[in-house]
N, C-alpha and C positions, 0 to 999 in steps of 0.2 A: 090596739091589738083586736083582732077578731074575736067574737064571744066564744066561738067553738075552740079556739087555740087556748083562750084563757081558761075555759072549762078542762081542756086536757091537762094543762099544768096543775090545776088545782086537784084533778083526779089522781094524778101521780105523785101527790104529796100527802100520804096518809097521816091521819090525826092520831097522836098519842092517847091512849086510853089507859095508862097506868104502866107499871113497870114492865118494859119489853112487849107491851100489847098495842096494836095499832089498829085503826078502822078506815076503811076507804069505800067510796062509792064507785059506780060503773059509768064508763063514759057512754055506752049505748044501752040505756034501759029498755029500749023496745026491741032489741035484736033478740035472735033464736038462743044465743048462749053468750057468756062472757068471753071476749077475745083474750087469747092466752097470753098475748104480747103485754096487755094491761097488768095482768096478774104478775107476770115476771117483774115488771118494772115497779110495780107497787111494794112487792115483796123486797126488792132491792133498795128502795128508798127506806123502808122500815129497817132494815139491817144497818144501812149507811148511818142512821141516827144513832146508833149504839156503839159504833166503833170510835177509836180516837181520831182527831180530825187530821192527823198527819198521815192516815192510812187510806190508800186508793183502791177500789175494787178492781181486781184483775181477773176474776173468773167466778162464773155462776153456773150451776148444774141443777136441773129441775126435772121433776117428773109430775105429768098431769094425771090426776087421780080420777076426777070426777068433772062432768061438765058443769060450769058455773052458771047460776041463776042471775041474769042481768038485772032483776027486779030486786035482788036482796043485796045489802052491803056485804063486804069482806073483811074479816077480822084476820090480823097477821100476827102470829106469834112468834116471838124472836128467842132463840137459844143462843147464849153466849157459850159457843164451843171452846174457844180458846183466845186468849190475848198473849202471843209470844214477844220476843224481842223486836221482830221487824214484820210479822205476819199476825193477822187476826183472822178467825174463822167464825162463822154464824150460820145457824141453821133456822129456817122459817117456814112455817106452816101456814097455808093460807085456808080459812075455815068459812063456811057458811052454815048456818043453824047447827054449829058444833061439829060438822062433818069437814074432814079435810078434802079441799079440791085440788091443791098442790103442795108438793113439799120441795123445798130447794135448799142448797148448801152455797155459801159464798166465801170467797178467800179475798182478803185485803192485805196490802204490802205498803211499807214505807217507801218513798221515792227511791230507786236505785238505778245504777248504770251497769251496763254490760256489752257484750259483744252484739253487732247489728247485722241483720240479714232479713229480707223479705223477697218474695216473688215480685216481679214487675206488674204494674197494672198493664192489662192488655192494650195494645195500640188501636187506634181506629174508632174507639168508641164515640159516638155522635155527642156533641155538647147538648146540655139539658135544654138550652134555649131554642134547639132546633126541632124539639119534641112536643107533643100535645100531653097534657096531663092526664091521668085516669080520670079526674073528675071532669074535665072537659068532655073526654070521650064519652063518659056516663050521660052528661048533659046532651051531647049532640045526638046520641042514639035514643034518648028518651027512656033509658032503662038504669037510672041512678037510684039504687036502693038506699032510701033514705035512713033506715033503721040501723044499718051497720056499715057505716062510712069509714072503714078502716083506711083504705086507700083512696077513697073518692070524696072525702070530706074537705072542709074549707081549712082545717088545721094543718094537713101534710100536704106538701107538693110532691107527687109521685109521678114519674115519667119513665115508662118502660120502652126500651129500644125498639123491641118488636112486640108490641101489645098482644095479648092473648084474646081470641075470640071465644069466649065461653059457650057461646050459643051454638057456635059450629067449629068444635074442637077437632084439632088435627094432630097427628103425631109431629113432633118437631124436635130440633136438636136438644140435648139435655142441658141446656144453659140458658139462663135469663140474666139480662143486665137492666138494671132499674137505678135511676137517679132518685134520691130521696132527700128531703130537708123539711122543716117547719116552713109555713107560708109567710111568716113573719120573724123578725129578730126575737130572741127570748133573752132571758138574763143570763148571768154569769155562773160558773160553779161546775166543776167537773161532774158531781153526783147527778145535777140536773140534766146534763147533755148525755150522760151515760144512760139515765133512765128513758130518755127520748129515743136514742138509739136502739136500746133494748125494746121498747115498745114497737119500733119499725121492724125490728129483726124477725118477728114472728109472721111477718107478712112474705108471700112468695117461695117459702121452703116447700110447703106441701104442693103449691102451685108448680112448681118445675117439675115435680115427679109426675103429677097428673097430666101436665102437658106433653112430657116426654112420650106417654103412652096414647095420647089423644083422647084422655078421660076428662070428665068435668064434675065440678061441683055440683051442677044442677041435676046430675042423675040420680034419681030417687032409689036406684038399686045399689047406689054405693054409700057406705059408712065412712066418713072422713072426719078425723080428728087429729090433733097433735098429741103424741105420747110423750116425748121428752124434748128437751132443749138445753142446749149449752152455748155460753159466750165467753169469749175470752178478749180482754181489752189490751191493746199492745201501746197505744199512742195518744196525745191529746188531739181532740177534734171539737168541732162545734156542729150541733145538730141543726142549727140554723143556717149552715152553709152546705152546698151541695156535697153528698156522700154518694159514690157509686157502689151499689150492692149488687155483686156478681154471685149468683146462686147456680148451683150444679147437682143434678141427680147423681147420685154415686151408686144406688143400688136399689132395686125393687124386687121384692119377694116375700112369700108368706103373708100377703095382704097388707104389707108395710113398705114405705118408701124412706130412704135415707138421702139426705141433700146437706151439701156444705154451702156456706155462705162466706163472703169475704167483702168488708166494707172499706172502701179506699176514699181518702180526701181527694179532692180534685187535682191536687198537686202529685198525686201518686203514692202517697204514703199510706200503707195498709195499717189501720187503726183498730179494727175489731174483726174476729172471726166468729162464725157460728157454725153449729151443727145440730139437725133436728131429725127426728124419726117421726113420721106419721103413719096413722091408720088410714088405709084406703081399700077396704074390702067389701065384697058383695054382702048385703044385708042378710043376716041368718046364718052366714058361716062362721064357726068357732076356731 
């Protein structure tokens, strides 16, 4: 396994520090801030460690409160909100230097059966093997940002059907189609694969909103950040096998953008859904 993927697996596995307290390091300590998907996934794994083993995470809702400092470790305090007959609930606060940077609630359920329905995965999506990875595009252009390689590192294989040119943005249709997986096989266990998908899920939701209006992260006039994030898990999957993440801009107003995401397995099964609201306002506006 390549060292960067091994590092990611270690980062997404917080260390117990006592009763319901965990500690974790950052994946990109040289970045300008902590990646929100990392904090979501670490909080998730901390909560998973406190629930009965027969219960599986089915939803997570979070608010980002402050930018995280990538040079500082993150402490996760877990609250056991409830253990019922078939559901468990946990609340987790992520802290740096005693100050909360994110708060999240999660719900776990014993395996259950019920009626089935899902929208079909769209037809005509190019196979991942026909596309160039975001990392290769960055290498080819000579513009690979080594300090914050969320979608361009050697740990994840990310292939966008119609890549965004952030140097020359243009208005485009309010949808992105992105194949994603780890670059190498990883171990088993639903908690591991859910945390990896959660890590991936914070990418492209703000991007699709910016791209819809021809805006770019590189604009110093814009303040861009994730405000909240929700994820629901529907079906088993592996994060080391191809997942199609379809993200759609749903609304932009008041300096915010709302995007929906759908993760499909390659066989067309919808395995997870995401929603995120991001800040994208002109600096200085309130």
